[in-house]
N, C-alpha and C positions, 0 to 999 in steps of 0.2 A: 573692170576696174571698180573698186570699192573705196569709200571714204576712209575707213580705218586701215590704211595701207601706206607703207613708208614712201612708195613712189608717188602716191596722190598727195600726201602731205608735204613732201619736200621737193617734188619736181612739178607735177601737174598744177597743183594749187598756186605755188608762187608764179609760175609762168603765166597762168590765167590772171592773177591779180595784176601783174606788170602790164600785160596786154590790155586788160579791161580799163586800167587807170589811164593808159595811153588813149584808149578809145574815148574815155570821159573828157580828156583835155582836147582831143580833136573835135568832138561834138560841140564843146563850149566855143571853140574857135570858129567852127562852121556857123553856129547859131549867132555869133557876135558879128562876123564879117559878111555873112551871106544871109540876108533876110529872107531870101526865097526858099531856103532850106525848110521843109515842112515839119521837121522833127529834130529834137536835139539828142535823140537816142540812136541814131542810125549806126554809128561806128561801134559803139559798145554792144548794141544788139547783135551786130555782125560777129564780134568777138565772141559773144555768148554762144551763138549758134555754132560757130566753127569748133569751139572747145567742147560743146555738148555732143556734137557728132563724133569728135575724137574720143571723147569719154565712152560713148556707147560702142563705137567701133573697136575698142581696145580688146574686148573679149571675142567678139563675133562680128567682124566687119561686113560679111554678106548681109546681115539683117538691117543694117543701116538703110539699105535700098528699099527693104519692106516698109520701114518707117517713113521714108521719104514718099513713097508711093501712097501710103496711108494718109499722110497729110495732104498730098495733092487731091486725092479723092474727096477728103472732107472739105477742102477749101472749095472745090468745084460745087459740091452739094450746098455748102453754106451760102455760096454766092447765088446759086440757083434759088434757094429758098428766099433770099433777101430781095431778089428781083421779081420773082413770080408772085401771083396772087392765086392762081387756079390750081397750080401743080405743086404747091408747097408740102402737102401731105405725102404725095407720091415721092418727092425728093427726099423727105425725111425718111420714108420707108426704105428707100434705096441705100441711103447713107447707113442707117442702122444695120440693115441686112448685110452690107458689105463689111462693116466693122465686126459685127458678130461672126460673119462667115470666116473671116481671117482668123479670129480668135479660136473659133471652133476647130478649124483645120489644123492649126499648130498646137493647140492645147488639148483638144479632146478627141481628135480622130483616132488616135491609138487606143484610147480608153474604150470608145464605142466599138471598135473592131474587136477588141478583146472580149466584150460582152457578147457579140454575135457569135464569136468562135465557141464561147462557153455554152451557148445554146445548141451547139452542134452544127451550126452552119459555117462552112469554110469561108474565111474572110481574110485577106492579106492584111497584115498589121503594118501600117506605114511607120517607118523609122525617121521621124521628124524631130529635130531638136527644137526645144522650146525657146523662142527668143526672149532674152532677159527683159523683164519689165512690160511685156506685152499686155498683161491684164491691166496695169496702171495706165499705160498711155491709150489703150482702147477705151477705157472708162472716161478718160479726159476728152477724147474725141467725141464720145457720145454726149457728154456734158455740153460740149460746144454746139453740136447739132441741135440738141433739144432746146438750149437757151435761145439759139437763133430763131428756131421755129416758133417758140412762144413769145418772141419779140421782147425777151427780157434782156438780150444783148444784141448789138449790131453784128452783122457778119464781118469777119475780118477782111479788110480790103486788100490786104497784102499776103501773098503766100508765105513770105518770110516771117511775117508777124504770127501767123498760125504755126509755122514750123518752130518758132521760138517758144510758144506756149506748149507745144506737145513735147519738144525734145529738150526743154531745159534741164541740164544735168543735175541740179540739186535734187529734184524730185522724180527723175526719169525712171529709175529701175525699182524703187521701193516706196514710193509715195512721199508724203501724203497726196491723195488724189486731189489735185488742185482744180476747183471749179473755174470754168472760163469767166463767169461774171465776176469772180473776186479779183481777177488780175487783168482784165481787158484794158482797164484804164492805165495800168502801169506798164503795159508792153511798150507803148510809144511815148508815155509821159510819166516819169517818176523822178523823185528827188531823193538824195541821200544825205543824211545828217551824221555828225559825228556820234550822236547817240545811237543811230541805227547801226553804225559800224561796231561801236563798243558792245551793244547788246547782241549784235550778230555773232561776234567772235566768242563772247561768253557762252552763247547758246550752243555754238558749234563745239566748243571744248566740253560743254556739259554732255553732250551726245557722244563725243569721243570717249569720255570717261565711262559713260554707261556701257558703251560697247566693249571697249578694250580692257578696262579694269575690272568690270563686274560681269558682263555677259560672256565673255570668252572664258573666264575662269569657271563660271557656273556650267558652261557647256561640257567641260571636261568631266564634271561630276555626273551630269545627266547621262553622257555617253557611257561612263563607267558602269552605271547600274541598268540602263535601259537598252543598251546594245549588246548585252552579254548573252542573249538567247534565252534568258529567264531560267536556265538550268540550275544554277546555284544561287539565284536571287532570293533573298530573305524578304520577309514581309516589310520590315523597316527599310530595307534597301530599296524596295519598290516605291515606297512613299517618299523616301529621300531623293530618289532619281527624278521622280515626277515633280516634286517641289522645286528641285534645281532647274528643271525645264520651265516650270511656271514662271520663275523669276527671270531665267535666261531669255525667254521670248519677249518678256516685257521690256527688259533693259536693252535687248538687241534691237527691237522694232522702234521703241520710243526713242532710243538713241539715235537711230538713222533719221527719224522725223525731226529730232532736235537739230541734227547737223544740216538737214535740208533747209529747215526754217531759218537756221542761223545764216547759212550762205545766202539764202534768198533775201533776208533782211539787210545783209551788207550790200546788196545791189539795189535795194529799194523796193523789193517785193515783200508783201506781207501775206504770207501763207497762213491759212487757218490752222489752229491747233489740232492735233491728231490724238493726243491723250491727255487725260485729266485724272491722274492717280487712280486708275481703275480698281486696284486692290483695296481701296478705301470704300468700295461700294456698299450700299445698304440693301441691295437686291440684285438679282440677275438683269432686271430691266435697267437698273442704275448702272451696272457694270457696262452694259452695251451703249449706254450714253457716254461712257468715259473711254472706251477702248476703240481704237481705229475709227474715230469719229468721222473722218472723211468718207470712209466706205459706208458706214451707217446712214449718214445724211444723203449719200448718193442713192442708195436703195430706197430710203424713205421718200425722196422727192421725185425720183424718176421711175420707180416701180410700185411701191406700196400705195402712195396717194393716188396715182393714175388709175390703179386697180379698184380703187373705192375706199381704201384706208380703213377708218373706223366706221364708215357710213354703211357698208354693206359687205357681207361675206368676209368679216374680219379674220376669222380663224383661217380661211383658205388664203387670204392675202398674206397673213403672217407666215404660214408655213411655206408658201411660194417664195417669199423674200428670204427666208432662212435656208431653203433648198438651194436657191441661187447663190446665196452667201457661201454655203459649203462648196458648191461647184466652182465658184470664183477662186477659191483657195487652191484647188488642184483637182485633176482628173483622177480621182480615187474614191473608193466606197467609204473610206474612213472620213474624208472631208464631207461627204454628203450626210453621212451619219452624224458627224459633229454638228453640222448646220441644223439638222432636224431635231437633234437633242435639245439645242437651245431654243429652237422655235417652239417645241412643245412646252418647255419650262416656262417660257415667256407667256404663252397662252394660258397655262395654269396659274401663274402668278397673277395675271391680270384679273382673273375671276375669283381668286381665293386669297392668297397670302397678303397682297397689297391692300385688301379691304378689311383684314381682320385685326389690325392694330397690334401686330406682334412686336415686342421690344426690339429696338434697333440693333442691340448687341447680338441677339439671337439671329436676326435676319443677316447680319454681317457674317457670322460664322457659317450660317447655311449657304450663303452665296459663295464664300471662299471654297467651301468643300465642293460644290457643284462646279465651280470654275476649274478646280484642280483636276477633277475627274473629266471635265470636258477636254482639257489639255492632253490627257492620256489617250482619249480617242483621237485627237489631232495628231499626236506624235506617231502612233503606229499605223503605217501605210499597210503593213501585212496584218490582215485581220486575225489570223491565227496567233501571231505574236501579241496582238492586242488582248485576245482572249486569255492567253497564258498569263499576261501581266495582270489582269483583273483577278484572276484566280489566286495568284500569289499575294496580291495586295490585300485581298480579303481573307487571307489566312491559309490558303492551300500551298504551303511552302515547306521545304525541308527544315528550315529553321526560321524562328521569329526574327532573331538578329544575330549578328556575328561581329568579329573584330574589324572586318573591312568597313562595315557600316559606321561603327563607332569611330574608326580612324578618320573616315571621310567627314564626320561632324566635327571632331576635335581639331584636326589639321586645317580645317577651313572655318574655324569658329568666327573669326572676324569678318570673313566674306559674307557669312550668313547674316551677321548682325548688320553690316552695311546694306545688304540687299533688302532686308526687312525695313530698316529705318528710312532709306531713301526711296522706298515705294510710297511713303507718306509725303505730304506736302511740307517738308521740312524747310525747303527754300522760301516758301511763303511765310512760314512761321518766323523764320530768322529775320526776314525783311521787315515784318511787322514789328518785331521786337526792337530792331535797330532803329526804326523810325520813332518808336515810342521813347527810346533812350536818348536819341540824339536830336530831338527837336523837330521831327517831322521830315518829309521827303524834300522839302525845299531848303533845309539848312545846309550850309557849306560844309559843316563837319560830316553830315551823313553822306553828301555827294563825294567827298574826299575818301571816306571809308569804303563806300561801294566801289569807287574806281580802284582803290588799292587792292581790295579783295578780289576784283575781276582780274587784275594783272597777276597777282600771285597765284590765283587759282588756275589761270590759263597756263602759266609758265610750268607749274607743278604737273598738271595733267599732261602737257606736251612732253615733258621729260619722262614721267612714268610710263606713258603710252608708247613712247619710242622704244624704251627699254623692253617692254613686254612684246612689242611687234617684232623685234629682231629675232629672227628664226621661228616666228610663229607659223604654225601649220593649220590651225583651225580659226579662220578669221572671216568667212563669208557671212553676209547678212541673211538671216533666215528667209526674209520676205522677198528677196531677189528672185527666188525660184518660183514665185507665184505670179 
């Protein structure tokens, strides 16, 4: 099940809202009439767990049991570290090994078996389906264990509390990667205001618009040019296709993050931001401070800094992190190449371009070109297809352009304009302008205008998205496969 789906929007989500609100009322009654009840979130947390398991089981029910066992193992290890003084490091090692072992078997066993066969050594290739979201919930489990080991967060005393953290459906299958220390206090004690609900709904609708109205349409253009086998692809067609994918993956992934953050906000959870207008970057270093921020902070805090960070062997630490970043995205050579590509660029930038005082406009153009080329590496799992694409993109094509490319531009002119404009912080600019014109954030006129705009925006997005989703065949989120 995905968020941008008619069943989710008009069946699952309404059912969840009704049950969750009932849980809120029951919790209030329990807290008021039974002083011995230790928490006021018991019933609504149970509702959230049940619906999260249903959400995950919708596509592949068997892997729910894998997640439940994973949570049990992490719960036992966390409690062991919390209680022990002598064997804490051993417990951490066991927990990390188990988490990475499960991820390795399900995500990388087939890839490594293929490499062994390629070396001429016979090796059976396991046919194991990849559980949806396993990379995300494995990293959240690792976050929990390390935070408990470092004494930065207390071990979760309740198995159900840890299950809630790991399985929470808003961010379960495609992030953002929610660090345990950011939500530990909200698991058993959180409040919801009317402003939380209003901002959460608006944020969800913004994500829905990004996914359905923009990303899904761009995906058709990307597929038209990039999945044709490159035989009749023109040079301009190659660039148009990869530009479409460049915008598609941003609106697809940031749209999912917006929806996850919005749903979480409506329940009183404040997930960290995952994107900050990355295509407005001033360097590749700046791009990776803005793109998939939860993954970047995870590798920084749990891999890069413990390895020595900037203090020693910086180049080795940097390349290791980016090798792992590529591997995290998929068991394929193109992802490894993609990770190392950015690792090398970041290392070169650190010692050259960022010290030379190059004008910001030139750095921005340079960054966008390298990012687009990086997405070409990311897109093509088939290395031969990748090679043909780059040959065509840099001039080795039958034609430079043709009527098909020109039609794809003109027929989707407004889609391109919208994709470019809303990749910039338009919402922030508009809000600042409104505040200046209407007497500031505290004025009644400003608050009324914002409320009205949110209602109109949400209704329009829901109507347009529903119309586009009827009969839609290309609607999966890109990052659910990672």
